[in-house]
Each structure stands twice: as C-alpha cells, then as structure tokens.
N, C-alpha and C positions, 0 to 999 in steps of 0.2 A: 243406349246412351246412359252414362253414369252422372247422377247429380252429385257424386262425391268429388268430381273434378271441377275446376274452375272453368267458366266459359271461355271459349277460344274465339278470337275474331275470325270471321269467314275468310278473309284474305290469308290468314296463317294456314288454315287447313288446306286451302287450294294451293298454296306455294308448296307445302310439304308433300302433298300427294303428287303434284306435278313433277317434283324432283325424283320420284321413285323410278326405278328401271321397270321395263315391261314385266319382268319376272316377279318383282316385288309387288307390283300392282295387282297381280293375280292372287296374292296371298293377303292382301289388305284386310278383306272382310274377316277372314279367319283370325287374323291378329287382333282385330278389334274385339271379337268374341272372347279371346283368351285374356285380354286385359280386364274384362268385366269381372273376372273372378280373383283378381290379384288384390292383395291388401293395399290400402291407401292411407297415408298418414299426412295430416296437415300441420305445418309448422310455420305460423305467421303467413307470409305471402307465398310460401312455397309448399307445394303438394308433391309427395313422393310416392311412387308406385314401385313395389319390390318385384322386379322381373324374376329374380332368383335370389339365392342366399348372398351373393356377392355383387349383384347388379341392380342399381336403382335408375328409375326414370323420373326426372324432376320437371315440374311445370312451375315457373315463376310468374306470379299473377299480382303485381303491384296494382292497387286499385281494384282488386278482385277479378281482373280480366287478363288473359294472355293475349298480348297485343303484337307480338313479333315472333318469328320462327326461332330466333335465338333463345327465346325464353323457355323453349322446351328442349331439354338436354338429356341425353342418354349416356350411360356409363358402359355400354357394350362395346365390343372391339370394332364393330362396323360403323359406329357413330362418327360423324353426324349423318352418314348416308344410309342409316339403318331403317328398318320398317317400323320400329317402335315409336318414333316421334310422330310419324304420320298417323299411326294407329291411335295414339293418345289424343291427337287433335280430332280425329274422327269419332272418338268415343265420348268426347266432352260436349257439354251443351254449347249452343252457338251464342256468342256474345251479341248483345243488342248494340248495334253501331251507334245509335243515337238515344241515349238514356232518356232524353226528354222528348223524343220524337213520337209521331203517331204510331210508330212501330213498337212502342213500349208494350210489354205483356199486358193484355187486357183481361178483364173480368175472368170468366171461366174457360177461356179458350186460348188461342195461340197468339204470340207476338204478331203485330199486325201493322200495316200502314194503309190498309184499306178499310173495309167494313169488317165487322166481326161480331160475335155474340154479344159483346158488351162494349159499347162505345163510351168514351168519356171517362176512362180511368185515369188516375193520376198518382204520382209518387210524392208523398208528403216529405217535407224536410229538406228538399233540394232547392236550388235557386230557381227563380222564374225564368221561362224561356225568353228569347230576345223579343222585346217590344219594339218591333220595326214595322214600318208601313209596308203593305203588300207589294211585291215586285210587279213590274209591268208584265202583262200577259205576252208570251212569245209569239211571234208570227208563225214560226214553224220549227220543227226539230232541227238541231244542229247535225252536222255530219257525224260527230262523235256519238250523239244520242241515237242516230239511226243505226250505227255500227253496233253499239252496245245493245240496243233493242234486238237486233238480228241475232247476236251471240246469245242473248238470254232466251229468245225463242227457240233456237236450235238446241240449247242445253236442256230446256224444259221438254221439248218434243222428244229428245232422246230418253229422258226419264219416263215420260208417259208410254213410250213404246216398250220399255223394259218392265214396267210394273214395279210394284214394291219389292218383290223377291229379286228381280234383276238389277234394280237401282242400288247398287252397293256403294262403297266408299269412293270409288273412282267417279262414277256418274254424279254422285252428290258433290264431290270436290269441283267438278266441271261446272255445276250449277252455281256453286258458291263463288267460283272465280268469275262467272258471268255476272252475278249479283254485285260483286265487288266493282266490276267494270261499269255496271249501270249506276251505281252510287256515285262513282267518280265523274260520270258523264252527266250528272244532274237528274237522275231518274230514281229518287228514293223510294217511291211507292213500289215500283216494279222490283227493286232490289230487296226491300223488306218482305214482299210477298214471296220471292224466290227462296229466301231464308226460311219462310214458313213451310214451304214445300219440303225442304230438306228436313226440317224439324219433324213434320209429319212422317216422312219416310223412315227416319230413325225410330220413331215411336212404333210404327208398324212392324219393322223388322226386329225390334226388341220385345214385342208383345206387351207394350206399355198399356196399363189399364186406361190411361187417359186418351188413348188414340181413338179417333173416330174417322171412318172412311169418308164421311161427309166433309170433314175438315180438309182432307187431302184433295178431294174433288174440287172444293171451293178455291183452294189455294192454287191448284193447277189451272183452273179456269181463268182466274184472275190474272196470273202471270202471263199466260198465253195471250189473253185478250189485250192486256196492256201493251205487251211487246209487239203484238200485231198491229195495233192502231197507232203507235207513236210516230212511225215514219210518215203517216198520212194526215195526222191531226194538226190543227192550227188553233190559235187563239184560246178561248176558254176551255175547249176540249183538251188541248195539249197541256194547259196548266193543271187540269185536274188529273190527267194521266201521269204527269211528272210527279205530283204530290209535293209534300214539303218535308224537309229534313227536321225541322223544329216547329213546334206549335207556338205561334205568336200569342203572348198574353196581353190582354188589354185591361186598363184600370176599370174597376167596377164600383168604386166608392165604398159605401158601407152596406153590409149584408147582414140580415137576420136569418139564420139557417136553423132548421129543425131536423134532427136525425131521423132517418127512415128505417134503415136496416143495414146489416153487414153481411157479406158473402165471402167465402174463402176463394182464394185463387190457387189453382193447382194445374199447371200446364204441362203438356207433353214435352216442351222445350226445356224443362228444368227450372222453371220459375215458380215460386209459391209466396203466399202471403194472404192479405185480406184487402177488401174494398168496402168502405163505408159510404153510403148514399145519404144525402141530405136534400132538403127542398127549402127554397125561400118562401116568403109570404105569398108570392104569385104562382107558386107551383113549379118554378124552374129548378131543375135538378143539378147538383154539384156532387163531386166525388172527392174522396181522400183515400189514399191507399199506401200500403207498404208492401211492395213487391220486389223480391230479390232472388237470386239463384237459391235453390233449395228444393226439398222434396215434401212429402206429406206431413212430416213432423213439423215443418215451418208453418204449414197451412193450419194444422191442428191447433197450434199455439198462438195463432195470429190474433184471435179475438182479444187476448189480454196483453198484447204488445202495444206500447205507447207510441202515438204519433203526435208530432208537434206542429201547431199552426200558430205562428206568431209567438206570443208568450204563454200559450196554453198547451198543456200536455194531457191528453186523454187517451184511454185505450179505445180500441175499435168498439168494444162492447159498451162502453160508457158513451162514446160519441153517437152511436146509433140510437140511443134513447134520450140523449140530452140535446141541447141547442148551443149555437155559437152566435156571438155578436162580433162581426168582423169589420174592421176599418181598414182603409187602404187596400182593399181586396183586388186581386188580379185573377182573371178567369180566362182559360183558353176557349177557343170556339166549340170544343167538345165538352165543356163543363169542368175541366180540370181547375181546381182551386190552387192558385199560387201560394207558396209558403216562403216567399222571399223576405229579406231583411226589413222591408217597408210595411209588411203586414202585421197588423195588431189584431188580436183576438182574445175574448174572455168567454168563459163558460156562462151559458144562460139556460133558462128552463126550456125543456123540450115540450112535445105535444103528442097525445095519443093519436092513433090513426083515425079515430071517429070524431076528433075535434078539428076545428080550423087551425091552421090552414091546410093541414094534411088531408082533411076529409075530402077536399075538392078534387084530389087526385083520383079518387074512386067514383066521382061524380060523372066523369067523362064515359060515354058509352063504349063498351068493349070494341065494337066495330071501328069507331073513330080512333081508338088507341092503336089498333092493328094497322089502319090506314096510315097513321103517322109513322109507325115503325117501318112499314114497307117503303115509305117515301124517303127514308134516310134518317129519321129521327131516332131517338133512344128507343131501345127495344123492350123496356120494361112495361109490364101490364099490371094494372091495379084493379083487382076483381073481387067481387062478393060472390061466394060459391056455396053450394050445399053438397057435401060429400055423399056419393050415391053407391060407391063400390069400387071394384078393380076390373081391369081387363088385361088379358094375357096377350103379350106380343112376343116376337122372336127374341127381343133383347131382355125380356122379363116383364113382370107385371107393372102396370102403371095405374094411377089413381083416377077414378072417374068422378066428375063433379058436374052439378048442374049450374050453369051461369046464365041466368036470365032466359031459360029455355034452350040454351045450347049445351050439348053434351061435350064437356071439355076433358081432355086427357092431360093430367099433370104427372110429369116424370121427374126423376131425381136429377139434380144439376150435375152431380159428380158420382161416378161409380166407384171410386177409390174406397176400399173398406175402412181406411183410417178415418174418413170423414162420415158424419152421421146421416148424410142425405138419404140414402136408401133405407136405413133402418128407421128413420123418422117417417118416411113415406109408408112403410109397411104398417107402422103403428096407427098412422092417420087413417089407413084403410079400415081399421076396426072402429072408427068413430063415425060410422054411417049415420046420415041425418044431421050431423053437425053443420051449423052455418058458421062459415069462416070468411074473414077478410084476408086476402092473400096478395103477395107481390110475386110475380112470375115473369119469366123471359120468354118472349115469343119464339116458337120454333115453327118456321114456314112448313106447312103440310097441307094436304087436301082436306084435313078435318081440324077443328080447333085443338091446338096442342101447345103446351108451354112447359118450361122448366120451373119447378116450384122452388122459390128462394126463401120466402118468409111468410109467416101466417100469425093470426091471432092464436093465443093459447086456447086450446079446446074448452078449458073450464073458465078461463078468465079473459074475456074479450079485450080488457084494457091492458094486457100484457102481450107483448109480441115475442115471436120466436124467430131467431135466425137459424133456418133449418139446415144450413151447412156448417153451423158452428155449435148451436145448442142441441143437446141430446134429450129427446123425449123419453119419458118413462111411462109404463102402463098406468101408473098412478095418476098421470096427467090427463087421462081420458075421462070423459064424462061418465058418471056412474051408470047412466041409463043407455050406454052405448049398445047399439044393436049388434048381434053376433055377426062376425065377419063372414061373408059368403065367399064361396070359391070364385076365383077369377073366371070371367067368361072369355070365350075366344074372340079375337079381334075381327070384326067384319066392317069394312068401310065401303060405302057406295061411292065410288070415284071413277073418274075417267081412267082408261088403261094407260095412262102416261107412264106408269111404273115400268112398262115394257122397255121404253127408251131410257128411263132413269137407271134402271138395273144394268143395262149394257154400258152406259156411261160410267157407272161405278165399277163394273167388272173390268173395264179397260184400264181405269186408274189403278186398280188393285193388281190385276193379272197381266197387264200389258197387252200389246197388239195381238199376240198369239191366241189369246182366249177367244177372240172374235173372228179368227181367220179360217175356221173350219168351213168347208163347202156346204152351202144350204143353210148355214146357221142364221136364224133370225127371219127367214122368209115368211113363216106364218105370223110372227109377231107384227111385221110390217103391214100385212094384209088386215090384221085385226085392228090396228090403229086407224087404218083408212075406214073401216066399216063403222067405227065410232066417230067419224067425222074429223079425225086428227090426221089429215093427209100429209101436212108438213112433217109431223112426227114420223110418219111411216117412211116418207122420203129420206129424212135425216137418218133413220135407223138403217135403211138399205145402203145409203152412202157410207155409213160408218163401217158396216160389214164388208162392203166392196173395197174400201181403203185398207181395211186389215188384211184382206185376202190377196191384195195385189202384189205379186212378186214377179218381176221380169227376169228374163234369162239372157245371158250373153250368147254370141254366136256359137259357142261350144256347148250350149244347153245348161250351163251352170247358173244356179240361182244368184241374182244380183242382190245386194243389200236392200232391205225394205225401204220404201219411200216414207220416212218418218214425217217429212213435211206434210204430205198429203193426209196421212193418218191423223196428225195433229190438227189440221184444218177441219177435217170431218168431225173429230171428237169435239173440238172447240165449238163448232156450230151446233151440235147436239146438246152440249152441256149449257150453252147460253140460252138456247131455246127452252130447255128443260127448266132452267132456273127461272126464266120469265114466266112460263106457264104455272110453275109452282106458286109463284107469287100471286098470280091471278086466282088460282084455286084457293089459296089461303085467304085472300080478301073475301072471296065469295062465301067460303065456309063460316067465316065469322059474322057475316051480314045476314041476320035472321030475316026471313020474308022475302029475300031475293031469290033469283033463279038458282038452281042447283049448281054445284061446282062443275058438273059434266057440261051442262048447257053453256055456262060461262066460258069454258075452254073452247067449245066449238065455235062460239060467236067471235071470240077474240083471235083464235089461231086457225 
C-alpha cells in the first residue's frame, strides 16, 4: 500500500476490481506490485502515476479522497477497461467512510468502529457530530441487514481460508464490496471492521513495519463474530452490533482541562498524526488529535503542528504541558472534544503529574485500572515504576520494571525507525534503578505488559517526556546510572493456552492449509486437557478437523473446502482465546490472587 496515493473509497475499489475480466483478475496482484515502484506526482487534487514515458494514470481526489470510479483515469489504449485503474485503487489507502465516526483512525493502531488499542481519539478543527437523541432500539435485524451480514461473513471466511498470502486484490475487493453493502444496510460497525481486515492484509503483504498479526486476528474475529450474530440478535444486543455511523456529541458546559501527554499516530492504513490527552479536575480524560492520510514523516512532525479549539491555537507539544479553559464544550461518549463554532477556549496553566488534579490518576491501584480497561473503559495505565533491566523476547528486547511488587514488561509503542520509541526504550534500559512515573497502554497478556507512551524525565521528575515524539539523549540519564546488563531470556509461568492461540494466529496468517496436515495438533490438544483446559483442547481438535475436511465427488475428485465450517471453528477458538486472555491478564495484574493458571482452570 502506498501512502503517496490519496485514499480511495472501498466501494470504488470493489467496483473497479469487479469489472475486470477473469484473465486480468489473475494479474491484479502483480500489477499492484509494479505500481509501487512508479514515480508519483501530486498537483493539487490530482495525483499522477507515470506508467511509462507516454502514459499517465491519474487519481482525482477533491477533498483528499477518491470517491468515484470515474475519478481514476488511465491514458493507456485499453482504458477504461484496463488493469491499471483497479491496481491503483488496490494500492491506495482505504478512505474512511465516516470522518467523524467511531471508525476514525485511532491512537496507535487501526481505523476502527469497535474497540482498539486507543479509544476516544478525535479530530480537532472539524465540525461537531450530530447532536441527536439516540435512536430507538431495533426489534430485530431487517432482511437487508441479514443479507448484508451473510455476504460479509462469506467474504471474511474466504479471506481467512486463504490467509495473508492468498488474500490478494480480488478477495480484498470482495470483502470491501461486502463492507460497502453492510454500511448501506445500516451495519457501520461490521463495515468498518471489514475495512480494518483489508488494511491489515495489505500491510502484511507489503511487509509494512506497522503490521501486527494480532491486529489482523482481532479484526477477523470481530467481523466474523458481528456478522454471525446480527441475524439472531434483538434489542440492545443488535443495537451494539450495528454500531453508529457518527458519534453523538453532547453539551458539557465549561471544562478546565490539564494536558497529560501526546503520542504519535502511525497506522498501517496510511494515516498519521498525533493525539494529545488531557484530564479535567475529576480525572475524566479527553483527547484532541490531528490525524490525516500520511506516513512516518507526518507523524514525526506532528508534535509541532498546531491544532485549534475554539479561539485557541496550540501545538500538540504545548497542549500536552499546558491547560485549557473551555466553555460551550461538547464531548462524545468516547471523550472526543468537539471543536465546533460554539466552542470557546483559552490557554490556561497546566499541572505537573505529581500535583493535583493529575496526581489522582496515579493513585488508582494498577489492578483496578486494568479491570476498568478490560471492562471497556480507556486502556491507559498510570503507573509508578522502578526500572530493573531488560528481557529478550522474539520481537526484541523489552524493558523490565517493578510496579508495586509486579514485574512489568514495557515495550515500544511503535517499531517504525523514524519514531524514537524503540531508541528511547533502549536508553531507559541503561537507567536501572530509576524511579519513574509513566503512562502506558495495556496490552492483554498472561503477564503484566504495556506499551510505554510517556514518562518522567530521568533527571527531572517535574519534566515529562512524550516517548513517541521526544528523543532522549544519553546526557538525559542520571549520572549514577547502573551499567546496563544483558537482556535475560523470557520465561513466563503461564497456562499453555498459547498452543491454541498459536494455531489461531497461524490460520489467520497462513490460511486453512497450514492446519490441514494429518495428525497436526493431536499432542497439543492432549496437553491442554492435561492442564485442565479441556475446552481449549476440544476447540483445537475441532479447528484441525475443519481445516482437514475435504469431501470428494462421485468421481473421487476433491470438492472445494468448506470455508463456512472452518470459519466457525476458527471463530469459536478465537473468541475463547480472547476471553481467557482477558481473564489471565486480570489475574496477572492482581497481586496476591491465584496464579493465572489456576484462574484459567476455574473459569474455563
């Protein structure tokens, strides 16, 4: 996926790919790869790709988005029925269908309409969302919604069966078509999650550093689960499954806000910018962000980019350390601060983390903060830690810290080398023994684990550091810093649930075939049962059985695989794994309680 191209609406990509002949569809993925190396020139709302010395491909994006198939024009002899138009749409980022929706690019991860690594992000400077009373809860799904959910489920099941390598432009376009149909049928949550699946697929196939397999697994699990439940749900459940296309903003009177920290946004879907978090006098969190199509360059410079709220213009760096007095405030359910015409704001004094009212955020026990996050609240953790060393994991070294007797693993929020996250983590590893106040983002795991976002300055506790935007130097470390020790190998005492989790992830990455070998996983299922995880063992056996199931016709020829059965088996395993992971995470953060292993045995 190229961030040099303007975002293209999902329906446009689906339309162009559907119009290709079977012969051209087979060549689509190769054509996308060839476009990645062609020069791109931007002239106002038009982006030109030089196919050769005499032929250009143009994308017209008024308002920064390609919203119709006619807006992609090719100068080759086969146009408009050529492969180039579909390839350009497949190579471009996917446009956000609702700029003010829950599906807007969030914090450090993917565009979303469900949950994500960072809830409550907002876009500053735009108009407030519609302030309308909530709609009446539906009795049951309509015929169109049932049909759209079925189409979405089938398209997602085909992607799952193919895996990242097999889910090329054609399968991606089918899923985008189903997502567009779901949006038209009034299922914005499922539609946005389906787009997230395509985004993750493109990131995986292009070796994007921002790609994470766990993001793909989460998006696939979400879209399959929602599409599966919609036909049977009623009342509040159906309302939650449908989601909302726009966040309603409600008046919140006057607010006195205190800047907390800023973090960069760099997503696999081609969005970049920054988010600044603030808290009011009662500890309620609000966010201000500037997120738009772009790459790492936009994220790197985001700290010094100005955002406007009412009559006030501050950079993210300034806002994260200052305060705001806001009148006529409007706030969304997820904490997005409105910036409409009726909002008035002036700059005010900020507060350091160790003073009121911000200090009270760190007064909440870590276990209670984790419980809140797992229950659907914001996933930020406010922790006091002592740095103790590093530990080596398969993805690289992570920082070890003592958090009130718990051994906490702090990892970089972004791996992109253009951002200072990993370099800062490496320098902090040399500051063993330092006592720091930090802000982190919960990462559900069988051991205490979080993404490190901001911290005190190692030499000056009154100064805060945004570790995704500010770059530490060795001179910033305390003079008496202990010598950095080598990283120890990771050893975690946990239930062997990873045996099932690993297969769930392998299926999402490699498709059905990686689990289809005879006898594959028999020993793993037995091991899970020996540890008291009988349900996990049965789910693993069912997943392997569904993957290996291939019927034959009367002539002995193999029939197409039953993608529906495999998707149902995978979904059951994925939902179970996610639920147990949450239970293990809560147990790991609760000092003095039973071990995560015994908790898993009792609950599951």
